[in-house]
C-alpha positions as CSV (number, residue, x, y, z in Angstrom):
1,X,200.0,184.5,71.6
2,X,201.1,181.4,72.5
3,X,199.4,178.9,69.6
4,X,198.8,176.4,72.6
5,X,196.8,179.1,74.6
6,X,194.8,179.6,71.7
7,X,193.9,176.0,70.7
8,X,193.1,175.8,74.7
9,X,190.5,178.7,75.1
10,X,188.9,177.5,71.4
11,X,188.5,174.0,73.4
12,X,187.2,175.6,76.4
13,X,184.8,177.8,74.5
14,X,184.0,174.7,72.2
15,X,183.2,172.7,75.4
16,X,181.0,175.1,77.3
17,X,179.1,175.6,74.2
18,X,178.5,171.6,73.5
19,X,178.0,171.7,77.0
20,X,174.6,173.9,76.7
21,X,173.4,172.3,74.0
22,X,173.7,168.8,75.5
23,X,172.3,170.0,78.8
24,X,169.2,172.0,77.0
25,X,168.4,169.1,74.5
26,X,169.0,171.8,71.4
27,X,169.8,169.3,69.1
28,X,167.4,166.7,70.3
29,X,165.2,166.5,66.9
30,X,168.4,165.9,65.0
31,X,168.6,161.7,66.2
32,X,171.4,161.2,64.5
33,X,173.7,163.6,66.3
34,X,174.7,163.2,70.1
35,X,176.9,164.2,72.9
36,X,179.9,162.1,74.1
37,X,181.6,164.8,76.7
38,X,183.0,167.4,74.8
39,X,182.7,165.3,71.1
40,X,179.6,165.5,68.9
41,X,178.7,162.3,67.2
42,X,176.8,162.7,64.0
43,X,175.7,159.0,63.3
44,X,174.5,156.9,60.5
45,X,173.2,153.4,60.0
46,X,174.0,153.5,56.5
47,X,177.9,152.1,56.8
48,X,176.4,149.1,58.8
49,X,175.6,147.1,55.3
50,X,179.1,147.6,54.4
51,X,180.6,146.1,57.6
52,X,177.8,143.5,57.6
53,X,179.0,142.6,53.9
54,X,182.7,143.0,54.7
55,X,182.2,140.5,57.5
56,X,180.0,137.4,56.0
57,X,183.7,136.3,55.2
58,X,183.8,134.7,58.6
59,X,187.1,132.5,58.9
60,X,189.9,134.7,56.9
61,X,188.3,137.4,59.8
62,X,188.4,134.8,62.9
63,X,192.1,134.2,61.7
64,X,192.9,138.0,61.4
65,X,191.2,139.0,64.5
66,X,193.7,136.2,66.3
67,X,196.4,137.2,64.7
68,X,195.4,140.9,65.9
69,X,195.5,139.4,69.4
70,X,199.7,138.2,69.2
71,X,200.2,141.4,67.4
72,X,198.6,143.2,70.5
73,X,200.2,141.2,73.1
74,X,203.9,142.3,71.3
75,X,203.1,145.5,71.1
76,X,201.8,145.8,74.8
77,X,205.3,144.7,75.7
78,X,207.2,146.7,73.6
79,X,204.8,150.4,74.5
80,X,205.3,149.0,78.2
81,X,209.1,148.8,78.1
82,X,209.2,152.1,76.4
83,X,206.9,153.6,78.9
84,X,209.5,152.4,81.6
85,X,212.6,152.9,80.3
86,X,211.8,156.4,79.5
87,X,210.4,157.2,83.2
88,X,213.7,155.5,84.4
89,X,215.3,158.1,82.3
90,X,213.5,160.8,83.2
91,X,215.8,161.3,86.7
92,X,219.0,161.7,84.0
93,X,217.2,164.1,81.7
94,X,218.2,167.8,81.9
95,X,214.9,170.2,81.7
96,X,216.4,171.7,78.4
97,X,215.7,168.2,76.7
98,X,212.5,167.2,78.9
99,X,208.6,167.3,76.5
100,X,206.7,169.8,77.1
101,X,203.0,169.3,77.5
102,X,202.3,170.3,73.7
103,X,204.7,167.2,72.8
104,X,202.8,164.9,74.7
105,X,199.1,166.2,73.0
106,X,198.6,164.6,69.5
107,X,197.0,167.3,67.9
108,X,198.6,168.1,65.0
109,X,199.4,171.8,64.7
110,X,199.9,171.8,68.7
111,X,202.2,169.6,68.9
112,X,205.7,170.8,67.4
113,X,206.7,167.7,65.6
114,X,203.2,167.1,64.3
115,X,202.4,169.2,61.1
116,X,198.9,170.4,60.5
117,X,197.8,168.8,57.7
118,X,200.0,165.9,57.0
119,X,199.0,165.2,60.7
120,X,195.6,165.3,60.1
121,X,195.7,163.3,56.9
122,X,197.6,160.9,59.1
123,X,195.7,160.9,62.4
124,X,192.2,160.5,60.3
125,X,193.0,157.3,58.6
126,X,194.8,155.6,62.0
127,X,191.6,156.4,63.5
128,X,189.1,155.0,60.6
129,X,191.5,151.9,60.6
130,X,191.5,151.3,63.9
131,X,187.2,151.5,64.3
132,X,186.6,149.9,60.9
133,X,188.4,147.1,62.5
134,X,186.4,147.2,65.5
135,X,183.1,147.2,63.5
136,X,184.6,143.8,61.5
137,X,185.4,142.1,65.0
138,X,181.9,143.0,66.2
139,X,180.2,141.5,63.5
140,X,182.5,138.8,63.7
141,X,181.5,138.1,67.5
142,X,177.9,138.8,66.8
143,X,177.6,142.0,68.1
144,X,175.3,144.4,66.3
145,X,176.5,147.6,65.3
146,X,174.6,150.8,66.5
147,X,176.0,153.1,64.3
148,X,179.2,154.6,62.4
149,X,179.8,157.7,62.1
150,X,182.1,161.3,62.4
151,X,183.7,162.7,65.7
152,X,183.9,166.2,65.9
153,X,186.1,168.3,68.4
154,X,186.2,171.8,66.9
155,X,187.2,169.6,63.9
156,X,186.3,166.3,62.5
157,X,188.9,163.9,64.1
158,X,187.8,161.0,62.9
159,X,185.8,158.0,62.2
160,X,183.8,155.7,65.2
161,X,181.8,152.9,65.1
162,X,179.4,152.1,68.0
163,X,178.7,148.5,68.8
164,X,175.8,147.7,71.2
165,X,177.4,147.5,74.5
166,X,174.7,145.0,75.7
167,X,175.2,142.7,73.1
168,X,179.2,143.3,73.6
169,X,178.8,142.4,77.6
170,X,176.5,139.4,76.7
171,X,179.1,138.1,74.2
172,X,182.3,135.4,74.8
173,X,185.4,137.2,76.4
174,X,187.3,135.7,73.4
175,X,184.8,137.8,71.3
176,X,185.4,141.0,73.6
177,X,189.1,140.2,73.8
178,X,189.1,140.3,69.9
179,X,187.0,143.2,69.6
180,X,189.5,145.6,72.0
181,X,192.6,144.4,70.8
182,X,192.1,144.6,66.5
183,X,191.8,148.5,67.0
184,X,195.1,149.0,67.7
185,X,196.9,145.9,66.1
186,X,195.3,146.8,62.7
187,X,197.1,150.6,63.4
188,X,200.1,148.9,64.1
189,X,200.1,146.1,60.8
190,X,198.6,149.5,58.8
191,X,202.0,151.0,60.1
192,X,203.8,148.1,58.5
193,X,202.2,148.4,55.0
194,X,203.0,152.3,55.5
195,X,206.5,151.7,56.3
196,X,206.9,149.4,52.9
197,X,205.3,151.9,51.0
198,X,207.5,154.6,52.4
199,X,210.6,152.8,51.9
200,X,210.5,152.1,48.0
201,X,209.2,155.3,47.5
202,X,212.2,156.3,48.9
203,X,214.4,153.9,47.0
204,X,213.6,155.2,43.9
205,X,215.1,158.7,45.0
206,X,218.5,159.4,43.5
207,X,220.9,162.0,44.0
208,X,220.5,165.3,41.5
209,X,224.4,165.6,40.0
210,X,225.0,168.9,41.1
211,X,227.6,168.8,43.6
212,X,227.3,168.2,47.0
213,X,224.3,169.4,49.0
214,X,224.7,170.8,52.1
215,X,221.7,171.0,54.8
216,X,223.7,171.8,58.2
217,X,226.3,174.6,58.6
218,X,227.9,174.5,62.2
219,X,227.2,177.4,63.9
220,X,230.9,179.8,64.3
221,X,232.2,177.0,62.1
222,X,234.9,178.0,59.1
223,X,231.7,177.5,56.8
224,X,229.3,179.5,58.8
225,X,231.7,182.4,58.9
226,X,232.3,182.2,55.3
227,X,228.6,182.5,54.3
228,X,227.9,179.0,53.4
229,X,224.4,178.2,54.4
230,X,221.7,175.0,54.5
231,X,220.3,174.8,50.7
232,X,223.4,175.9,48.9
233,X,225.8,173.2,47.0
234,X,229.4,172.7,46.6
235,X,230.2,172.3,43.1
236,X,234.0,172.8,43.1
237,X,237.1,172.4,45.4
238,X,240.1,174.5,44.5
239,X,239.1,174.2,40.9
240,X,237.9,170.4,40.9
241,X,234.1,169.6,40.5
242,X,232.8,167.5,42.9
243,X,229.7,165.1,42.1
244,X,229.3,163.3,45.6
245,X,230.4,163.4,49.3
246,X,232.9,160.6,48.4
247,X,234.8,162.6,45.7
248,X,234.1,166.0,48.5
249,X,235.7,164.6,51.0
250,X,238.9,163.0,49.0
251,X,239.4,166.2,48.2
252,X,239.3,168.2,51.5
253,X,242.1,165.5,52.9
254,X,244.7,167.1,51.4
255,X,243.6,170.3,53.4
256,X,245.1,171.1,57.2
257,X,243.9,173.4,60.0
258,X,244.7,177.0,58.7
259,X,245.0,176.0,54.5
260,X,242.6,178.3,52.8
261,X,240.3,176.5,50.6
262,X,238.2,177.8,47.2
263,X,234.9,176.7,46.9
264,X,232.6,177.2,44.1
265,X,229.2,177.4,45.7
266,X,225.7,177.2,43.5
267,X,222.8,179.1,45.4
268,X,219.3,179.4,44.1
269,X,220.4,182.2,42.4
270,X,224.0,182.4,40.7
271,X,227.5,180.2,41.4
272,X,229.5,182.5,43.7
273,X,233.1,181.7,45.0
274,X,234.3,181.5,48.6
275,X,237.7,181.5,50.1
276,X,237.2,179.2,53.4
277,X,240.5,179.2,56.2
278,X,240.1,175.9,57.4
279,X,240.0,175.5,61.2
280,X,241.2,172.2,63.4
281,X,238.2,169.7,63.8
282,X,239.2,168.9,67.6
283,X,238.4,172.2,68.6
284,X,234.3,171.2,67.9
285,X,234.5,167.5,68.9
286,X,236.9,167.9,71.6
287,X,238.6,164.2,70.7
288,X,242.5,164.0,70.5
289,X,242.5,162.1,67.4
290,X,241.0,165.0,65.4
291,X,244.2,167.6,66.5
292,X,245.5,168.3,63.2
293,X,243.0,167.5,61.0
294,X,240.9,169.7,58.8
295,X,237.6,171.4,60.1
296,X,234.6,173.1,57.4
297,X,231.9,172.8,59.5
298,X,229.4,171.4,56.9
299,X,226.7,168.0,56.8
300,X,223.8,166.8,54.7
301,X,221.5,164.5,57.8
302,X,219.2,163.6,55.6
303,X,221.7,161.8,53.0
304,X,223.2,159.8,56.2
305,X,220.4,158.3,56.5
306,X,218.8,157.9,53.5
307,X,220.3,154.1,53.0
308,X,218.3,153.4,56.4
309,X,215.1,154.4,55.6
310,X,215.1,152.3,52.4
311,X,216.5,149.5,54.4
312,X,214.3,149.5,57.9
313,X,214.3,145.9,58.2
314,X,218.4,145.9,57.6
315,X,219.7,146.9,60.6
316,X,217.2,146.6,63.6
317,X,216.1,148.4,66.2
318,X,218.7,151.5,64.8
319,X,217.0,151.5,61.0
320,X,214.3,151.9,62.5
321,X,214.5,154.5,65.0
322,X,216.3,156.7,62.7
323,X,213.0,156.3,60.8
324,X,210.5,157.1,63.8
325,X,213.3,160.3,65.2
326,X,212.6,162.1,61.8
327,X,210.2,164.3,63.5
328,X,212.2,165.2,66.3
329,X,215.1,166.3,64.0
330,X,213.5,168.4,61.4
331,X,213.3,166.4,58.6
332,X,210.1,164.7,58.8
333,X,208.8,167.2,56.1
334,X,210.8,166.7,53.3
335,X,211.2,170.3,51.7
336,X,212.6,172.9,50.0
337,X,216.0,172.7,49.9
338,X,216.0,168.8,50.3
339,X,214.0,168.0,47.0
340,X,217.1,170.5,44.7
341,X,219.0,167.5,46.0
342,X,217.4,164.8,44.9
343,X,216.1,163.1,41.4
344,X,212.9,161.6,41.5
345,X,210.9,159.2,38.8
346,X,207.7,161.2,38.7
347,X,207.5,165.3,38.9
348,X,208.8,166.4,42.3
349,X,205.8,168.7,43.0
350,X,204.2,165.3,43.6
351,X,206.5,162.8,45.0
352,X,207.9,164.9,47.3
353,X,204.0,165.6,49.2
354,X,203.5,161.7,48.2
355,X,206.4,160.7,50.2
356,X,205.3,163.2,53.1
357,X,201.5,161.5,53.3
358,X,202.9,158.2,53.5
359,X,205.5,158.9,56.2
360,X,202.6,160.4,58.3
361,X,200.1,157.7,58.0
362,X,202.6,155.4,59.1
363,X,204.0,157.3,61.9
364,X,200.5,158.2,63.2
365,X,199.3,154.5,62.9
366,X,202.1,153.4,64.8
367,X,201.5,155.6,67.5
368,X,197.8,155.2,67.9
369,X,198.2,151.7,67.8
370,X,201.1,151.9,70.7
371,X,198.9,154.2,72.7
372,X,195.9,152.1,72.7
373,X,197.7,148.8,73.7
374,X,198.8,150.6,77.1
375,X,196.7,149.6,79.8
376,X,194.7,152.7,80.1
377,X,191.2,152.7,80.7
378,X,189.1,154.0,78.6
379,X,191.7,152.9,76.0
380,X,191.5,149.4,74.5
381,X,194.6,147.9,76.4
382,X,192.7,149.2,79.9
383,X,189.7,147.5,78.6
384,X,191.8,144.4,77.8
385,X,193.7,144.8,81.1
386,X,190.3,144.7,83.1
387,X,189.1,141.4,81.1
388,X,192.4,139.6,81.7
389,X,192.0,140.9,85.8
390,X,188.4,138.9,85.4
391,X,189.8,136.3,84.2
392,X,192.1,135.8,86.9
393,X,189.4,136.4,89.4
394,X,187.0,133.1,87.9
395,X,189.9,131.3,88.9
396,X,191.0,132.5,92.4
397,X,187.4,133.9,93.5
398,X,184.8,132.2,91.8
399,X,182.7,132.1,94.8
400,X,182.5,136.3,94.4
401,X,179.2,137.3,91.7
402,X,180.2,138.4,88.4
403,X,179.5,142.0,89.5
404,X,181.6,141.7,92.3
405,X,184.9,140.4,90.8
406,X,183.9,143.2,87.7
407,X,184.4,145.7,90.0
408,X,187.2,144.3,91.2
409,X,188.6,144.2,87.9
410,X,187.7,147.3,87.5
411,X,189.4,149.4,90.4
412,X,192.8,147.5,89.6
413,X,192.5,149.1,85.9
414,X,192.4,151.9,87.3
415,X,194.8,152.0,89.5
416,X,197.1,150.3,86.8
417,X,195.9,153.2,84.6
418,X,196.7,155.8,87.5
419,X,200.8,154.0,87.6
420,X,200.9,154.0,83.8
421,X,199.8,157.8,83.2
422,X,202.2,159.0,86.0
423,X,204.8,157.2,84.5
424,X,203.9,159.0,81.1
425,X,204.4,162.4,82.9
426,X,207.6,161.7,84.9
427,X,209.7,162.3,81.7
428,X,208.0,166.1,81.7
429,X,207.8,166.5,85.3
430,X,210.7,165.0,87.0
431,X,213.7,167.0,85.4
432,X,211.5,170.4,86.0
433,X,211.0,169.4,90.4
434,X,215.1,168.3,90.0
435,X,215.8,171.4,88.1
436,X,218.5,168.8,86.4
437,X,221.0,170.4,84.5
438,X,219.1,173.8,85.3
C-alpha cells in the first residue's frame, strides 16, 4: 500500500481518538495536557524562567527583534516572488513534472524529498528556534508566557511557546509585529548560520586519490552497455593511470567515435578491465558541434557542484540554488558510493552523518521560515498582514470602531490567504487539468 495512504489512515484514526478524548474530557485531570484540533499539547511552565532570564537583556533583544522585522520583509518579498513565478509557470509545466500532493506536505518520510530521520531532526530544530524566538519577543513586549511544551501529532512535532492572548492583544502594535516576525526571521537567520557551518565542513572534503569516481551512468550509453555502474572508479585509460577528471578528459580527448578504449575499473570488490566502444556525442545531446566527438556516458554530478557548495555566496543566485536543489536531484543525503570518493578530516562514519544533519537543519529552517512569512492565516505572515491592514484602516476609516476594523482586516486577510493557497496549488492542479505534455 502507498505509504501516503498509510500515513493518512493513521492520522485519521489518531484524529478520531483525540477528538473523542477531547469531547469526553478523558484527560481533564491532567492540567498540563490540552487539545488543539488534532494536536496534543503537553504543557509546562518550568521553562518560563529560562525565557525570563534570557529576555532580561532588553536592549540587545529589541535590536534583534527589530532586525527580525527587516528580515521578515525581505523574506516576504522573496517568498511571494517564488509563489508568483511558480504559479505563472504552472501553465507550462508538463504533467510528468508537476508536483504531487506528497511534495506539498512537509512531513519527513511522506514528502519524497525529505528523509525521515534527518528530516525529523531538521524539523524539530526549526520549530524549536521558531517558538523560542516568539517567547523571547513576547517577554520583550511584557507579554506573559502562559506555558511552553511539546506538540504531538502521533509523534512529537516540535516545541511551542504559548503567550497570553489577552495581553498580546492589549500590547502595542509594534510589540505584536516583533512577536510575529521573530519566528520566521530567526528560522531564516538560523538557516544562514547552518549554511556557513555546512559550507565550512564541505570545504574540508578532498578527492580521494583513487581515480575517477562515477556516480552517474547514462542509460543505453557505451559505458552502460559495457557494464559500468554508479559507484565504480575508473583507475586507468588504455594503461595510463588517472587521478582526476582533468587527467581523464585529457586522455579521452585523443579518441574518436567508434574507437575502443580499455578501462581499468575498480568496484567494491575487485579491479576489472572493460573494453568500451565509444559512440558519437551528438546522438545523445542533439548538438551539431558534438559531431565526431566521442561519448562514453558517465558523469559525477556531486563533484560538479561541490565547489559551489563550499562557496555558496560566490556566484549568487546560482550557487545558492545549487545548494537548495540537492534534495530534488537525489544528492541531499550523502551515502554510498559518495563517501568512497572523498577524504574527510574526521572518520567518514562520523563526518557524513554530521554533514547530512547540518544540511537538513539549514534546509528545513529556511523552508519553515519562508513558509511562515507567507500571508496565510493563521501563519505569522497572515497575522502580520492583518496588523498591516488594521494600521491602514486606522488612517482611512478612523471613525469605525476597533472591533469593526479588526473584522474587516481579518476578512481581508482570509481573502489574501485564499489567493495565496490557490497560487500554491496551481503548479500541482493546472498541468493535470490542461494535461500539459500528456
